[in-house]
MIDOSE-1310 file (N, C-alpha, C; in nm, 2 decimals, decimal comma, always signed):
residues 269
mrnk	+5,93/-7,44/+8,64/+5,81/-7,39/+8,55/+5,83/-7,24/+8,51; +5,88/-7,16/+8,59/+5,90/-7,02/+8,57/+6,00/-7,00/+8,46; +6,11/-7,08/+8,46/+6,21/-7,07/+8,35/+6,15/-7,13/+8,21; +6,06/-7,21/+8,22/+6,01/-7,25/+8,09/+5,91/-7,15/+8,02
iili	+5,85/-7,08/+8,12/+5,76/-6,98/+8,07/+5,84/-6,88/+8,00; +5,96/-6,84/+8,06/+6,03/-6,74/+8,02/+6,11/-6,78/+7,90; +6,12/-6,91/+7,87/+6,21/-6,96/+7,75/+6,09/-6,95/+7,65; +5,97/-6,99/+7,66/+5,87/-6,99/+7,57/+5,84/-6,83/+7,50
lllv	+5,84/-6,74/+7,60/+5,83/-6,62/+7,58/+5,93/-6,55/+7,48; +6,05/-6,58/+7,52/+6,16/-6,57/+7,44/+6,15/-6,62/+7,30; +6,10/-6,75/+7,26/+6,09/-6,80/+7,15/+6,00/-6,72/+7,07; +5,87/-6,68/+7,14/+5,77/-6,62/+7,06/+5,83/-6,48/+7,02
ilgs	+5,91/-6,43/+7,09/+5,97/-6,29/+7,05/+6,06/-6,31/+6,94; +6,14/-6,41/+6,95/+6,24/-6,44/+6,85/+6,18/-6,47/+6,75; +6,08/-6,54/+6,74/+5,99/-6,59/+6,61/+5,95/-6,46/+6,54; +5,90/-6,38/+6,61/+5,85/-6,27/+6,54/+5,94/-6,13/+6,50
sgam	+6,08/-6,16/+6,54/+6,18/-6,06/+6,55/+6,20/-6,01/+6,38; +6,18/-6,11/+6,29/+6,21/-6,06/+6,15/+6,10/-5,96/+6,10; +6,01/-5,95/+6,15/+5,91/-5,84/+6,12/+5,90/-5,73/+6,22; +5,97/-5,75/+6,34/+5,97/-5,64/+6,42/+6,10/-5,57/+6,43
smdw	+6,19/-5,64/+6,39/+6,33/-5,58/+6,40/+6,33/-5,43/+6,36; +6,26/-5,39/+6,25/+6,27/-5,26/+6,21/+6,18/-5,18/+6,32; +6,23/-5,04/+6,35/+6,18/-4,97/+6,44/+6,05/-4,87/+6,35; +5,97/-4,93/+6,33/+5,86/-4,86/+6,25/+5,81/-4,75/+6,32
nglg	+5,78/-4,76/+6,45/+5,72/-4,63/+6,54/+5,83/-4,54/+6,51; +5,97/-4,57/+6,53/+6,04/-4,45/+6,51/+6,04/-4,38/+6,38; +5,99/-4,43/+6,27/+5,97/-4,38/+6,14/+5,84/-4,32/+6,13; +5,76/-4,32/+6,24/+5,62/-4,25/+6,23/+5,50/-4,35/+6,17
ltva	+5,56/-4,48/+6,17/+5,45/-4,58/+6,11/+5,40/-4,67/+6,23; +5,29/-4,71/+6,22/+5,24/-4,80/+6,30/+5,22/-4,95/+6,27; +5,26/-5,04/+6,35/+5,22/-5,18/+6,29/+5,08/-5,23/+6,32; +5,03/-5,25/+6,23/+4,90/-5,31/+6,24/+4,88/-5,48/+6,24
enne	+5,00/-5,53/+6,17/+4,95/-5,66/+6,16/+5,11/-5,73/+6,09; +5,15/-5,83/+6,16/+5,27/-5,91/+6,09/+5,21/-6,04/+6,04; +5,28/-6,10/+5,93/+5,28/-6,22/+5,89/+5,41/-6,28/+5,83; +5,42/-6,41/+5,84/+5,53/-6,46/+5,79/+5,50/-6,61/+5,74
sese	+5,56/-6,64/+5,65/+5,55/-6,79/+5,57/+5,68/-6,84/+5,56; +5,70/-6,96/+5,49/+5,83/-7,01/+5,45/+5,90/-6,94/+5,35; +5,84/-6,86/+5,28/+5,91/-6,79/+5,17/+5,94/-6,64/+5,20; +5,86/-6,59/+5,26/+5,86/-6,43/+5,31/+5,78/-6,40/+5,41
ksvl	+5,82/-6,26/+5,45/+5,76/-6,21/+5,56/+5,70/-6,08/+5,53; +5,59/-6,03/+5,59/+5,51/-5,91/+5,56/+5,47/-5,85/+5,66; +5,44/-5,72/+5,65/+5,39/-5,61/+5,78/+5,30/-5,52/+5,72; +5,18/-5,52/+5,78/+5,09/-5,41/+5,75/+5,10/-5,30/+5,84
lkdd	+5,12/-5,17/+5,78/+5,14/-5,05/+5,85/+5,06/-4,95/+5,81; +5,05/-4,85/+5,93/+4,96/-4,74/+5,91/+5,04/-4,61/+5,91; +5,03/-4,52/+5,82/+5,12/-4,38/+5,84/+5,04/-4,29/+5,92; +5,09/-4,18/+5,94/+5,05/-4,08/+6,04/+4,91/-4,03/+6,01
kgre	+4,86/-4,06/+5,88/+4,73/-4,04/+5,84/+4,62/-4,14/+5,85; +4,66/-4,25/+5,87/+4,60/-4,38/+5,92/+4,58/-4,46/+5,78; +4,66/-4,42/+5,69/+4,65/-4,49/+5,54/+4,75/-4,61/+5,57; +4,67/-4,73/+5,49/+4,77/-4,86/+5,52/+4,86/-4,87/+5,41
lkvr	+4,97/-4,92/+5,42/+5,08/-4,99/+5,34/+5,12/-5,11/+5,37; +5,15/-5,19/+5,29/+5,19/-5,33/+5,31/+5,33/-5,35/+5,26; +5,44/-5,41/+5,34/+5,57/-5,42/+5,31/+5,59/-5,58/+5,33; +5,66/-5,62/+5,20/+5,70/-5,77/+5,20/+5,84/-5,76/+5,19
fyde	+5,92/-5,87/+5,25/+6,07/-5,90/+5,23/+6,09/-6,03/+5,28; +6,23/-6,07/+5,26/+6,26/-6,20/+5,27/+6,31/-6,21/+5,42; +6,43/-6,18/+5,43/+6,48/-6,18/+5,57/+6,46/-6,07/+5,67; +6,57/-5,98/+5,68/+6,58/-5,86/+5,76/+6,56/-5,74/+5,67
ldek	+6,51/-5,65/+5,71/+6,47/-5,52/+5,64/+6,56/-5,42/+5,72; +6,66/-5,34/+5,61/+6,76/-5,27/+5,69/+6,67/-5,14/+5,70; +6,72/-5,06/+5,80/+6,66/-4,93/+5,81/+6,65/-4,83/+5,72; +6,75/-4,83/+5,63/+6,77/-4,74/+5,52/+6,62/-4,77/+5,42
wgkv	+6,60/-4,91/+5,42/+6,47/-4,92/+5,34/+6,36/-4,89/+5,39; +6,36/-4,88/+5,54/+6,22/-4,83/+5,61/+6,23/-4,70/+5,57; +6,33/-4,61/+5,57/+6,31/-4,46/+5,55/+6,26/-4,43/+5,39; +6,32/-4,53/+5,32/+6,28/-4,51/+5,17/+6,11/-4,56/+5,16
iksl	+6,09/-4,63/+5,24/+5,94/-4,68/+5,22/+5,85/-4,55/+5,27; +5,90/-4,50/+5,38/+5,82/-4,41/+5,43/+5,82/-4,28/+5,34; +5,93/-4,26/+5,27/+5,93/-4,12/+5,19/+5,85/-4,13/+5,07; +5,88/-4,27/+5,00/+5,80/-4,32/+4,88/+5,63/-4,31/+4,91
nsel	+5,60/-4,37/+5,01/+5,46/-4,38/+5,06/+5,40/-4,23/+5,04; +5,48/-4,15/+5,11/+5,41/-4,00/+5,11/+5,43/-3,93/+4,97; +5,53/-3,95/+4,90/+5,55/-3,90/+4,77/+5,44/-3,95/+4,68; +5,44/-4,08/+4,66/+5,33/-4,13/+4,58/+5,19/-4,11/+4,60
rdwk	+5,15/-4,10/+4,72/+5,01/-4,06/+4,78/+4,99/-3,91/+4,75; +5,09/-3,84/+4,73/+5,06/-3,67/+4,72/+5,05/-3,65/+4,57; +4,98/-3,71/+4,50/+4,97/-3,68/+4,35/+4,84/-3,60/+4,34; +4,84/-3,50/+4,23/+4,71/-3,43/+4,22/+4,61/-3,51/+4,15
wmkv	+4,65/-3,60/+4,03/+4,53/-3,67/+3,96/+4,52/-3,80/+4,00; +4,60/-3,86/+4,07/+4,60/-4,00/+4,10/+4,58/-4,00/+4,26; +4,47/-4,10/+4,29/+4,47/-4,13/+4,44/+4,49/-4,27/+4,47; +4,56/-4,31/+4,58/+4,58/-4,45/+4,60/+4,49/-4,52/+4,67
dkie	+4,45/-4,63/+4,62/+4,35/-4,72/+4,71/+4,43/-4,80/+4,80; +4,55/-4,89/+4,73/+4,62/-4,99/+4,77/+4,77/-4,97/+4,74; +4,87/-4,97/+4,83/+5,00/-4,95/+4,79/+5,08/-5,07/+4,87; +5,17/-5,15/+4,78/+5,25/-5,24/+4,86/+5,39/-5,25/+4,80
ffqn	+5,48/-5,27/+4,90/+5,65/-5,24/+4,89/+5,68/-5,40/+4,89; +5,78/-5,42/+4,79/+5,85/-5,54/+4,82/+5,99/-5,54/+4,79; +6,06/-5,55/+4,90/+6,22/-5,54/+4,90/+6,30/-5,67/+4,86; +6,37/-5,64/+4,75/+6,42/-5,79/+4,68/+6,55/-5,74/+4,61
ngal	+6,67/-5,83/+4,65/+6,78/-5,78/+4,56/+6,81/-5,67/+4,55; +6,83/-5,59/+4,64/+6,89/-5,45/+4,63/+6,79/-5,35/+4,57; +6,67/-5,39/+4,56/+6,57/-5,30/+4,49/+6,45/-5,30/+4,56; +6,35/-5,22/+4,53/+6,23/-5,19/+4,59/+6,13/-5,19/+4,49
eili	+6,03/-5,28/+4,48/+5,93/-5,30/+4,39/+5,81/-5,23/+4,44; +5,73/-5,12/+4,37/+5,61/-5,07/+4,44/+5,49/-5,10/+4,37; +5,39/-5,17/+4,41/+5,26/-5,18/+4,35/+5,16/-5,08/+4,39; +5,11/-5,00/+4,28/+4,99/-4,91/+4,33/+4,86/-4,96/+4,26
ipss	+4,75/-4,96/+4,35/+4,63/-4,99/+4,28/+4,55/-4,82/+4,31; +4,52/-4,78/+4,19/+4,46/-4,63/+4,23/+4,32/-4,65/+4,26; +4,24/-4,56/+4,31/+4,11/-4,55/+4,35/+4,05/-4,45/+4,25; +4,15/-4,36/+4,20/+4,09/-4,26/+4,10/+4,21/-4,24/+4,01
ftyk	+4,21/-4,21/+3,88/+4,31/-4,15/+3,82/+4,26/-4,09/+3,68; +4,25/-3,97/+3,68/+4,18/-3,90/+3,59/+4,28/-3,77/+3,52; +4,33/-3,76/+3,41/+4,40/-3,64/+3,37/+4,37/-3,62/+3,24; +4,35/-3,47/+3,22/+4,28/-3,41/+3,11/+4,17/-3,48/+3,03
gtnf	+4,10/-3,52/+3,13/+3,97/-3,59/+3,07/+3,97/-3,72/+3,03; +4,10/-3,79/+3,06/+4,09/-3,94/+3,04/+4,10/-4,01/+3,16; +4,02/-4,10/+3,19/+4,02/-4,19/+3,29/+4,10/-4,30/+3,29; +4,21/-4,34/+3,35/+4,31/-4,41/+3,32/+4,26/-4,58/+3,38
lpyi	+4,18/-4,55/+3,47/+4,15/-4,69/+3,55/+4,10/-4,80/+3,48; +4,03/-4,79/+3,36/+4,00/-4,90/+3,26/+4,10/-4,96/+3,20; +4,21/-4,88/+3,19/+4,34/-4,91/+3,11/+4,44/-4,96/+3,19; +4,43/-4,96/+3,31/+4,56/-5,02/+3,42/+4,51/-5,12/+3,51
pggl	+4,43/-5,22/+3,47/+4,35/-5,32/+3,58/+4,47/-5,38/+3,67; +4,58/-5,39/+3,62/+4,68/-5,44/+3,70/+4,78/-5,32/+3,79; +4,72/-5,22/+3,77/+4,78/-5,11/+3,87/+4,93/-5,05/+3,80; +4,98/-4,97/+3,87/+5,11/-4,90/+3,84/+5,23/-4,99/+3,91
vfiy	+5,34/-5,00/+3,83/+5,45/-5,07/+3,91/+5,56/-4,98/+3,90; +5,62/-4,95/+4,00/+5,78/-4,87/+4,03/+5,85/-4,97/+4,09; +5,98/-4,92/+4,04/+6,10/-4,97/+4,09/+6,20/-4,86/+4,14; +6,23/-4,90/+4,25/+6,34/-4,80/+4,31/+6,49/-4,88/+4,35
dynl	+6,57/-4,82/+4,28/+6,72/-4,88/+4,31/+6,81/-4,78/+4,32; +6,76/-4,67/+4,38/+6,84/-4,53/+4,42/+6,81/-4,44/+4,32; +6,72/-4,48/+4,21/+6,65/-4,40/+4,11/+6,49/-4,45/+4,12; +6,42/-4,38/+4,10/+6,27/-4,44/+4,07/+6,22/-4,43/+3,95
nynf	+6,18/-4,57/+3,90/+6,15/-4,59/+3,76/+5,99/-4,66/+3,75; +5,94/-4,66/+3,64/+5,81/-4,72/+3,63/+5,80/-4,80/+3,52; +5,73/-4,90/+3,52/+5,73/-5,02/+3,42/+5,62/-5,10/+3,44; +5,51/-5,06/+3,35/+5,37/-5,13/+3,35/+5,33/-5,12/+3,22
rlnk	+5,19/-5,20/+3,21/+5,13/-5,22/+3,08/+4,99/-5,13/+3,09; +4,99/-5,07/+2,97/+4,85/-4,98/+2,96/+4,77/-5,04/+2,85; +4,66/-5,12/+2,87/+4,58/-5,18/+2,78/+4,47/-5,10/+2,72; +4,47/-5,08/+2,59/+4,37/-4,99/+2,53/+4,36/-5,05/+2,40
dnff	+4,23/-5,10/+2,37/+4,17/-5,13/+2,22/+4,26/-5,28/+2,18; +4,30/-5,36/+2,29/+4,36/-5,48/+2,28/+4,52/-5,46/+2,25; +4,56/-5,34/+2,24/+4,71/-5,31/+2,26/+4,76/-5,29/+2,39; +4,85/-5,39/+2,44/+4,90/-5,38/+2,55/+5,03/-5,29/+2,53
vrin	+5,03/-5,18/+2,60/+5,14/-5,08/+2,56/+5,22/-5,08/+2,68; +5,35/-5,07/+2,65/+5,45/-5,06/+2,78/+5,49/-4,94/+2,81; +5,47/-4,89/+2,94/+5,47/-4,77/+2,98/+5,59/-4,76/+3,07; +5,73/-4,75/+3,04/+5,84/-4,75/+3,12/+5,95/-4,64/+3,10
drfi	+5,99/-4,59/+3,19/+6,09/-4,49/+3,20/+6,14/-4,45/+3,33; +6,24/-4,36/+3,34/+6,27/-4,31/+3,48/+6,17/-4,21/+3,51; +6,13/-4,20/+3,65/+6,01/-4,12/+3,70/+6,07/-3,99/+3,71; +6,02/-3,88/+3,65/+6,06/-3,75/+3,67/+5,95/-3,68/+3,76
nevs	+5,83/-3,67/+3,72/+5,71/-3,61/+3,81/+5,59/-3,66/+3,75; +5,49/-3,62/+3,81/+5,36/-3,68/+3,80/+5,30/-3,65/+3,64; +5,32/-3,52/+3,62/+5,30/-3,46/+3,49/+5,36/-3,54/+3,38; +5,50/-3,57/+3,36/+5,54/-3,63/+3,27/+5,49/-3,77/+3,25
lcer	+5,46/-3,85/+3,36/+5,41/-3,99/+3,34/+5,27/-3,97/+3,30; +5,20/-3,86/+3,33/+5,05/-3,86/+3,27/+5,03/-3,84/+3,14; +5,13/-3,75/+3,09/+5,14/-3,72/+2,95/+5,17/-3,82/+2,87; +5,28/-3,91/+2,93/+5,30/-4,05/+2,85/+5,19/-4,14/+2,85
mkea	+5,13/-4,16/+2,96/+4,99/-4,26/+2,96/+4,88/-4,18/+2,87; +4,86/-4,05/+2,86/+4,76/-4,01/+2,78/+4,79/-4,01/+2,64; +4,92/-4,01/+2,63/+4,96/-4,02/+2,46/+4,93/-4,17/+2,43; +4,97/-4,27/+2,50/+4,93/-4,42/+2,49/+4,78/-4,44/+2,48
addp	+4,72/-4,38/+2,57/+4,56/-4,41/+2,55/+4,50/-4,34/+2,44; +4,54/-4,23/+2,39/+4,46/-4,18/+2,27/+4,51/-4,23/+2,15; +4,63/-4,27/+2,14/+4,66/-4,34/+2,02/+4,78/-4,45/+2,04; +4,73/-4,56/+2,08/+4,83/-4,68/+2,12/+4,92/-4,72/+2,02
isyl	+4,86/-4,71/+1,88/+4,94/-4,78/+1,77/+5,05/-4,66/+1,74; +5,03/-4,55/+1,74/+5,13/-4,43/+1,72/+5,24/-4,44/+1,84; +5,19/-4,47/+1,96/+5,28/-4,46/+2,06/+5,38/-4,60/+2,05; +5,33/-4,71/+2,02/+5,41/-4,82/+1,98/+5,50/-4,81/+1,87
kkre	+5,47/-4,75/+1,76/+5,54/-4,72/+1,65/+5,66/-4,66/+1,69; +5,65/-4,54/+1,78/+5,75/-4,45/+1,82/+5,86/-4,51/+1,93; +5,78/-4,60/+1,99/+5,87/-4,63/+2,12/+5,92/-4,80/+2,12; +5,84/-4,88/+2,07/+5,85/-5,01/+2,10/+5,91/-5,08/+1,99
peyf	+6,03/-5,10/+2,00/+6,10/-5,21/+1,89/+6,04/-5,35/+1,85; +5,97/-5,39/+1,97/+5,91/-5,53/+1,94/+5,78/-5,52/+1,87; +5,74/-5,40/+1,86/+5,61/-5,37/+1,78/+5,65/-5,39/+1,63; +5,77/-5,33/+1,59/+5,82/-5,35/+1,45/+5,87/-5,49/+1,42
lqkl	+5,93/-5,57/+1,52/+5,97/-5,69/+1,50/+5,86/-5,76/+1,48; +5,74/-5,74/+1,56/+5,62/-5,84/+1,54/+5,55/-5,81/+1,40; +5,54/-5,68/+1,36/+5,50/-5,65/+1,23/+5,58/-5,71/+1,11; +5,70/-5,71/+1,12/+5,79/-5,76/+1,03/+5,76/-5,91/+1,00
tele	+5,78/-5,98/+1,12/+5,75/-6,14/+1,12/+5,60/-6,17/+1,05; +5,50/-6,08/+1,10/+5,39/-6,10/+1,04/+5,37/-6,08/+0,88; +5,46/-5,97/+0,84/+5,47/-5,95/+0,71/+5,54/-6,06/+0,61; +5,67/-6,10/+0,69/+5,74/-6,21/+0,61/+5,65/-6,35/+0,62
nsfa	+5,58/-6,38/+0,71/+5,48/-6,49/+0,71/+5,38/-6,46/+0,60; +5,33/-6,36/+0,60/+5,22/-6,33/+0,49/+5,29/-6,35/+0,35; +5,39/-6,28/+0,33/+5,47/-6,30/+0,20/+5,50/-6,45/+0,16; +5,55/-6,53/+0,27/+5,58/-6,65/+0,23/+5,46/-6,73/+0,20
elka	+5,35/-6,73/+0,28/+5,22/-6,77/+0,24/+5,17/-6,74/+0,09; +5,20/-6,62/+0,05/+5,15/-6,57/-0,07/+5,24/-6,63/-0,18; +5,37/-6,63/-0,15/+5,46/-6,70/-0,24/+5,42/-6,83/-0,26; +5,39/-6,90/-0,18/+5,36/-7,06/-0,17/+5,21/-7,06/-0,26
shak	+5,13/-6,99/-0,23/+5,00/-6,98/-0,31/+5,01/-6,96/-0,44; +5,09/-6,87/-0,48/+5,12/-6,82/-0,61/+5,18/-6,93/-0,69; +5,29/-7,00/-0,61/+5,36/-7,11/-0,68/+5,23/-7,23/-0,71; +5,15/-7,26/-0,63/+5,05/-7,36/-0,64/+4,96/-7,33/-0,75
lqds	+4,94/-7,19/-0,76/+4,84/-7,14/-0,88/+4,90/-7,16/-1,01; +5,04/-7,13/-1,00/+5,13/-7,14/-1,14/+5,10/-7,30/-1,19; +5,15/-7,36/-1,08/+5,14/-7,53/-1,10/+4,98/-7,58/-1,17; +4,89/-7,50/-1,09/+4,77/-7,56/-1,12/+4,74/-7,52/-1,27
vmyy	+4,77/-7,39/-1,29/+4,73/-7,33/-1,43/+4,82/-7,43/-1,52; +4,92/-7,44/-1,53/+5,03/-7,52/-1,63/+4,96/-7,64/-1,64; +4,91/-7,72/-1,54/+4,85/-7,85/-1,54/+4,72/-7,85/-1,60; +4,61/-7,76/-1,58/+4,51/-7,76/-1,66/+4,52/-7,71/-1,81
ensg	+4,62/-7,64/-1,83/+4,63/-7,58/-1,98/+4,71/-7,67/-2,05; +4,79/-7,76/-1,98/+4,86/-7,88/-2,05/+4,78/-7,99/-2,08; +4,69/-7,97/-2,18/+4,61/-8,10/-2,19/+4,68/-8,16/-2,32; +4,63/-8,31/-2,31/+4,70/-8,38/-2,41/+4,65/-8,39/-2,55
flgf	+4,65/-8,49/-2,61/+4,58/-8,53/-2,74/+4,43/-8,51/-2,75; +4,37/-8,43/-2,83/+4,23/-8,40/-2,84/+4,17/-8,33/-2,73; +4,26/-8,27/-2,66/+4,21/-8,16/-2,55/+4,18/-8,23/-2,42; +4,24/-8,35/-2,40/+4,22/-8,41/-2,25/+4,35/-8,48/-2,22
gntq	+4,35/-8,53/-2,09/+4,45/-8,58/-2,04/+4,56/-8,50/-1,99; +4,55/-8,41/-1,91/+4,65/-8,32/-1,84/+4,77/-8,38/-1,78; +4,89/-8,32/-1,79/+5,01/-8,37/-1,73/+5,09/-8,27/-1,67; +5,13/-8,30/-1,56/+5,22/-8,19/-1,47/+5,34/-8,16/-1,54
isrt	+5,37/-8,03/-1,56/+5,50/-7,99/-1,62/+5,61/-8,02/-1,51; +5,73/-8,06/-1,52/+5,81/-8,08/-1,43/+5,88/-7,94/-1,37; +5,88/-7,92/-1,24/+5,95/-7,81/-1,19/+6,09/-7,80/-1,22; +6,17/-7,90/-1,25/+6,29/-7,87/-1,33/+6,29/-7,82/-1,44
tvkk	+6,17/-7,86/-1,53/+6,17/-7,79/-1,66/+6,14/-7,63/-1,64; +6,06/-7,62/-1,57/+6,02/-7,47/-1,51/+6,14/-7,39/-1,47; +6,22/-7,45/-1,39/+6,34/-7,40/-1,33/+6,44/-7,36/-1,44; +6,46/-7,46/-1,54/+6,55/-7,46/-1,64/+6,51/-7,34/-1,75
viel	+6,38/-7,33/-1,78/+6,34/-7,23/-1,86/+6,37/-7,07/-1,82; +6,33/-7,09/-1,67/+6,35/-6,94/-1,60/+6,51/-6,91/-1,60; +6,60/-7,00/-1,58/+6,73/-6,97/-1,60/+6,77/-6,93/-1,74; +6,73/-7,00/-1,83/+6,75/-6,95/-1,97/+6,73/-6,81/-2,00
kkdk	+6,59/-6,79/-1,96/+6,53/-6,65/-1,98/+6,61/-6,54/-1,90; +6,67/-6,59/-1,79/+6,73/-6,48/-1,72/+6,87/-6,44/-1,78; +6,94/-6,53/-1,85/+7,07/-6,51/-1,92/+7,02/-6,45/-2,04; +6,93/-6,48/-2,13/+6,90/-6,45/-2,25/+6,75/-6,42/-2,24
pnlk	+6,71/-6,30/-2,22/+6,55/-6,26/-2,22/+6,48/-6,28/-2,35; +6,56/-6,25/-2,43/+6,48/-6,25/-2,59/+6,45/-6,40/-2,65; +6,51/-6,49/-2,54/+6,48/-6,64/-2,62/+6,33/-6,66/-2,64; +6,30/-6,77/-2,74/+6,18/-6,79/-2,78/+6,19/-6,93/-2,75
apei	+6,03/-6,98/-2,76/+6,01/-7,10/-2,72/+6,08/-7,23/-2,78; +6,09/-7,21/-2,92/+6,16/-7,30/-3,02/+6,31/-7,31/-2,97; +6,38/-7,20/-2,95/+6,51/-7,19/-2,92/+6,55/-7,25/-2,77; +6,44/-7,22/-2,69/+6,44/-7,30/-2,55/+6,44/-7,42/-2,56
vktl	+6,35/-7,48/-2,63/+6,34/-7,65/-2,66/+6,48/-7,70/-2,69; +6,54/-7,65/-2,81/+6,66/-7,71/-2,84/+6,76/-7,70/-2,75; +6,77/-7,57/-2,69/+6,88/-7,57/-2,56/+6,86/-7,66/-2,46; +6,74/-7,70/-2,43/+6,70/-7,80/-2,31/+6,73/-7,93/-2,37
ekqk	+6,71/-7,97/-2,49/+6,74/-8,10/-2,57/+6,90/-8,12/-2,53; +6,97/-8,02/-2,55/+7,11/-8,02/-2,54/+7,15/-8,06/-2,38; +7,08/-8,02/-2,33/+7,08/-8,03/-2,16/+7,01/-8,15/-2,13; +6,97/-8,24/-2,19/+6,91/-8,38/-2,18/+6,80/-8,32/-2,06
vtat	+6,70/-8,22/-2,11/+6,59/-8,20/-2,03/+6,46/-8,21/-2,15; +6,38/-8,29/-2,12/+6,27/-8,31/-2,22/+6,17/-8,21/-2,20; +6,11/-8,13/-2,30/+6,01/-8,05/-2,30/+5,95/-8,01/-2,42; +5,81/-8,02/-2,43/+5,76/-7,96/-2,57/+5,76/-7,83/-2,58
ekev	+5,74/-7,79/-2,71/+5,74/-7,63/-2,73/+5,60/-7,58/-2,67; +5,50/-7,66/-2,67/+5,38/-7,63/-2,59/+5,41/-7,61/-2,44; +5,46/-7,68/-2,38/+5,50/-7,68/-2,22/+5,59/-7,55/-2,21; +5,68/-7,52/-2,30/+5,76/-7,40/-2,30/+5,67/-7,29/-2,29
nlil	+5,59/-7,28/-2,40/+5,50/-7,17/-2,43/+5,42/-7,15/-2,31; +5,37/-7,25/-2,23/+5,28/-7,23/-2,12/+5,36/-7,17/-2,01; +5,47/-7,20/-1,99/+5,58/-7,15/-1,90/+5,60/-7,00/-1,92; +5,62/-6,98/-2,04/+5,65/-6,82/-2,08/+5,53/-6,75/-2,07
nify	+5,41/-6,80/-2,08/+5,29/-6,74/-2,07/+5,27/-6,70/-1,91; +5,29/-6,79/-1,85/+5,23/-6,79/-1,70/+5,36/-6,71/-1,63; +5,48/-6,71/-1,66/+5,57/-6,66/-1,57/+5,62/-6,52/-1,62; +5,60/-6,50/-1,75/+5,65/-6,38/-1,83/+5,55/-6,30/-1,89
gefk	+5,42/-6,36/-1,91/+5,32/-6,28/-1,99/+5,35/-6,29/-2,13; +5,40/-6,38/-2,20/+5,45/-6,38/-2,32/+5,36/-6,49/-2,40; +5,27/-6,44/-2,49/+5,18/-6,54/-2,55/+5,21/-6,55/-2,68; +5,21/-6,70/-2,72/+5,24/-6,73/-2,86/+5,14/-6,66/-2,95
k	+5,21/-6,58/-3,06/+5,12/-6,51/-3,17/+5,10/-6,61/-3,28
C-alpha cells in the first residue's frame, strides 16, 4: 500500500514537472498557478512587486528564457507613459512573443488606448521588435520596427494616430498596391462604361429611312475605321468608305461619319 502511495505521488510530481522544471523562485518569481492542456502549458507568476505575468510554452522552458522573461517583464513595465494591465509571454520556435494590454498609455496629449484594442505585440529573438496594428479612422496602420526605446515607439505611434494616411503613404507598400488596384479597377470600369456609351450613341444616332429603325454599327467596322485613322489621320468619310469596300467591310458614309464624330470629334460640315 505504501509503495502504491509513493508511486502515485511520483506520477503527480512528474505530471506537473513541465511547468515546475524551471526554477522560478531562483529568478525571483513566485508561481501562483500551473495549467497544462494537450497543446501547451502555462504558468502564472508574480514578480517581486506582486505583479502578475503569464508564461505559455509547449514542452520544457530553458532557463535562458526564464531570465529573458524576468528581464523583459521589468523593462516593459518600467515605462514612463505606458502602464501595464496584463502581460503574457509565449515561447515558441526560438522566439518569445509578448502581448501587453496597457491600463493607460498617453503620450503628448494622445491617448493611445482607443487605437490599440488588441494591445501591443513584441517579438524577442535576441533583438526586441514590435509588430502590431493601430486603428484610427478605420485605417489599420501597421506599427513595426526594432525597439529602440519608449520615446521612439511613442513618436511613431503618435505620427500614425495624428495622420494615418500620411503614415501609410510613407511606410506601407501595401497601401500603394491597394490604391493602384483600386485605380486600375476604376479605370477598367470607366473604359467599359465609355465603350457602352459610344455604342449606345452610335445606335441611337444611326437611324434608318425616315428617321427610325436604328441599327447597331459593327465593332469590326469601328475597329477598322480607327485603324485607318491611326495610319492616315486626315482621311475623310468618303475615302474611308472606299478603303473599307476594298477590304470587303460594308459601311455607309453615314456610319463612318458617326464613328468620326464620336471617336474623334469630327463633324460633317
